N, C-alpha and C positions, 0 to 999 in steps of 0.2 A: 536521340540528338539529331542526327542527321533528316529525320523525318521535318524537325521542326524548322531546322534550319534549311532544308529546301523548299519548306510552305513560304516561308518568311521572303527566301531569296526571288522565290516565282513571283510574289507581289512587289518587287522590286526595293525591298530595305538594303541599304547598303552596307549595315555591318553584316550580315550574314553574305552580303553578296562578297565584300571582299574576304572574310573567312573563307567561300569556298572555292574562291579562284587561290588561296594560298594551298587549301588543302592539295586541290588539282595540281599545284605547281612543286607540292613537296611530295606530291605519290604518298597523302597521310591515309591510315585504313579507311576514312570516309569514302575517299575520293571516288571510287569506282559507282557507289551508290549515287554521289550526288551529280556523275558525268551520265549516267544511265537515266535517271529524272530529267535531267536539263535537254537531255539529245531529243526526247519525244517531245520538247516542247519546244525547240529549237527548228530553225529554216526560215524564220521572217525576215529577218535582219537582212540588210544590203552591207555585204562587207568590202569594205575599200581598203586597198593595200597601196601605202607610199613608201618606195623605195628610192633609190640611188647612192653614188658616192658620198661620203663624211663632207659635211661641211658645205653642203648645197643649199641649206635652211629646212629640211624635211619638218623639222619639229616648231618651228615658225610658222609653217603653211600649214599644218595639220592642225593646230590651234586655229588659225582662221578658219581653215574648212567648218571645224566644229561651232565655230560661233554664227560662219553661216547657215548652217543646217539648223543652229538653235532659231536663229531667226525666222527660220522657212516652219519652225512647228516640231522640227526632228526629236527625237531624244537621240542622244550620241553617246558613245562609248569609244576611249582611247586604250588601245594596246600598244604601249612603245617596248619595243624590245632593246634592250640597253647591253652594253658589256658588261660583264662579269667581275663583280669586286673580286680580286685575288683573296681577301682576307675573310668574307664573309659569304662569299657564292651568290649574294646578293645581287639586287641589280645598283650598278656603280650611280646612275643617273635618278636624282629626286624625282618623280613626276610634279609634283609643286612645285621645283624650283623650273623647270623646265616649260608647264604648262600655267604659269600663275594666274593667268586671266581667267581660266577658268575653273577656278577652285570658286566652289560655293556657288557655283549653277546647280540648282537641282536636275537638271535635266542633260546633265552631263557626269561621267566617269570614269577617271584615268587610272590608267594599271600600268606600271612598268615592270617589266618580267626580263630575267637576266637569260643571257643564251649560256649558260652555265658551261662553257669554257669549247662551245663551239664554234669554228673556225668563222663563222660569221651567221647573220640571221637569225629566223626564228627560233626561239626556245623551243623545246622539244614541245611543252604543251600550250602554245600558244594557241593554237588551232579549239583546242578544249576550254582555253578561258575563252574563245569567243562563241562559243557554244553555250558556256554560262550565261555570257552576258546576252546573248541570244535570247535564251529563254527568260531573262529578267524584263526582257523587254524594251530592249531599245531598239530604235529600227535602223540606225547607222553606226555600224563598228568599225574604226579608223585603225589599221595595223601599219605602224609606225617601224622600218626595220634599220639597223645599225648600217647598212648600206654596202658591208663589206663579203668578201665569200660566197658560200652559196646563198646568202639569203633573199636574193634578189629572187632566185628560181624559187625558192620556198615558199615565198609570198605570193607567189602566182597561183601558187597550188593551193593555197588556203582563203584568198579572195575571190570576190565576182570579179573585180576589176581593178585594175593596177596602174597606179601613176609614177610615173621613172621621172624623178625630181634632177635635173641638172643645173648648171649655173653659165654663163657666158664665155669661160674660160675654156667649157669642154667642147667647144666648137672646133678649136683645130684637133682636136683628138677624139673627134667622134668616129671616125672610120677605124678607127685603133681600138673604139671599144669593144670590149668581147661581145660575140655576137646574141650571148643569151640575155644582157642587159633590154638590147632594141628589141629582142624577139619577143618578150613577155609583156610590153608595154600598152597598155589600154589607152592612155593619154602622157603625154610627153611634156614637160613643164620646166622652160626655162626659167628658173626663179632666180632674185635678184636681178631681173633685167636695166634696172635703170645703170647697170656696167656698161663702161664699151663693148661690145661683141655680140650683143643679146640678139641682135637681128642675126647677125653672123651663124649665131649657135645653130637657131632656128633652121636656118635654111640647110645645115648640113644637119641636122637630124631627119627635117624633109627630104630631103636627099638621100640619104640612108635606108629610110622607111619605104623609099620606094623599089629597094631591094626584095623586101619581105613578099611572101607569097600573100597573093590575097586572104580577105579574112573570109572562112565558110559563111559566115552572117550578116557579111557587107560592111563591116565596119571598118573605117578608116580612122586610124589613130590621130588626132586631131594635135598639134603643136601649140602651145600655150605659152604666154611670156606674163610672169607675174612679179610683183615685190609685195612678198607675205608681211614685213613688218607695216607696211602702209595697207594693205588690204587689196593693195591693186591687182586686179584681175584673179579674185579669189573666187566671186560669184560666177565668173562664163567656165572656171575647173569644175564646179559643183554642176552647173548645168550640164558639162560635157560627160562629168559621172553619170549623171541620170538619164541622158541621152543613150548613154551605152546601155545601164542597166534596164531601159523600157526595149531598147533591141536584141536585148539577149532574151528579154522574157518573149517578144513576138517572133523572134525566129527559133524559139526552142532550145536556144544555146547555153541558157540558164541553168537549166535541167543536166545538161551534158559537162560543164564545168564541174558543178556539184556532185555528180556521180565521180567524176576522174579526181577529185579531191579526196571524198570518203574512201575511194577504193585504195589510195596512196596512204591516206591512214591507217587502215587495215591493215597494207602491206607492213605499214611500219612499228603497228604495235604486235605484229607477229612477229616480225624479225627480233625485236625487243625481250618478247617475252620466251623464242625460243633459244634466243642467245642465254638467256638467263639459267631456262633449265640445263643447256650444255655446259655453262660452267660450273651448275651445282654438283654434274657426275664427272668433273673433269679435278681431279684429285689438284692443290698448289704444286706440290712436287713435279708431277708429269708437266700442266701447264709450262713452268721456268725452266725446266729440261728441254721441252720443245722449243722455247725462243732460243735457247743455248744453242739449239743444232742450227739454228738458222745464222745467229751469229757467226758462228764457227764453217758456217756453209758447208756441214754436212750432210743436209737434206734442204731443197727448194723450199717454199712456204706452199705450195701446190701439195707436196709429199708429206712435209708435215701435218698440213690440215686435212689429207687424208687421213693419215696414222691416228688422230685424234678423234676423226669423225668412225672410225672402225672402233676404236677404243669404247665409244657410248651406242656403239648399235647402232647409228645411223646409217641407212644406205648410200 
């Protein structure tokens, strides 16, 4: 079954592709075989991250970006990382509801993924889903995050190029915005720019960007204005995304970004695997007793961790 499914998804068939991503997301027995086969065929797609605070209009902008890329002859996959449903553990927001204008286009594939309880950001398996979509032949993969917590940093590690979406009301608070969000953006978009204060917000972002150290590849992040529902400014965002992609390739920075990304993924996988091994070796009663020592302040977290480490024979 995995061989047939892999063969069909590599030819771009939609049902096998959807099943493969579900297997990856749910860590099904066939997931590793699927990922191994797809990783070998991946690395061709341009992965674009779209992040920013909730309510900035990211979903609408992503839909318009996908439409613009389709007009340019590109095939597009969208991975929308959604809040987790407290009842099912699945993605709370349906992909067809959010991006219904794209439904039925054979050159577009949309997938919602749940953050599965993470305080924000990318689901654990989002990068792996991107590998599957990449191997299936999509030339552009758009990754949209919920825009809270750690997600902005996670999307920067997964994407080749990252767009931070803000709104005019962000202008007054941009100086107070956490540094991480300002540091990861390769493009900045003031969406809903038909509202009052758009130019002021753009000026504030440009001023904040002047404090950033120069990029080693010479790229200066542009600050663009869009009105996503009307499609205004969307083509310019695509142009700048593509310009950044070309600059990364010409300066050799793309290879460096991708190396750091896969290195981080390997670290994350090893941490998860080693944690599973550790928990298999620690009896539940011992774990609960250790937690209780912390609750009662009889041991510090470092002391409790050291005791557990010695118990499993770890150095």
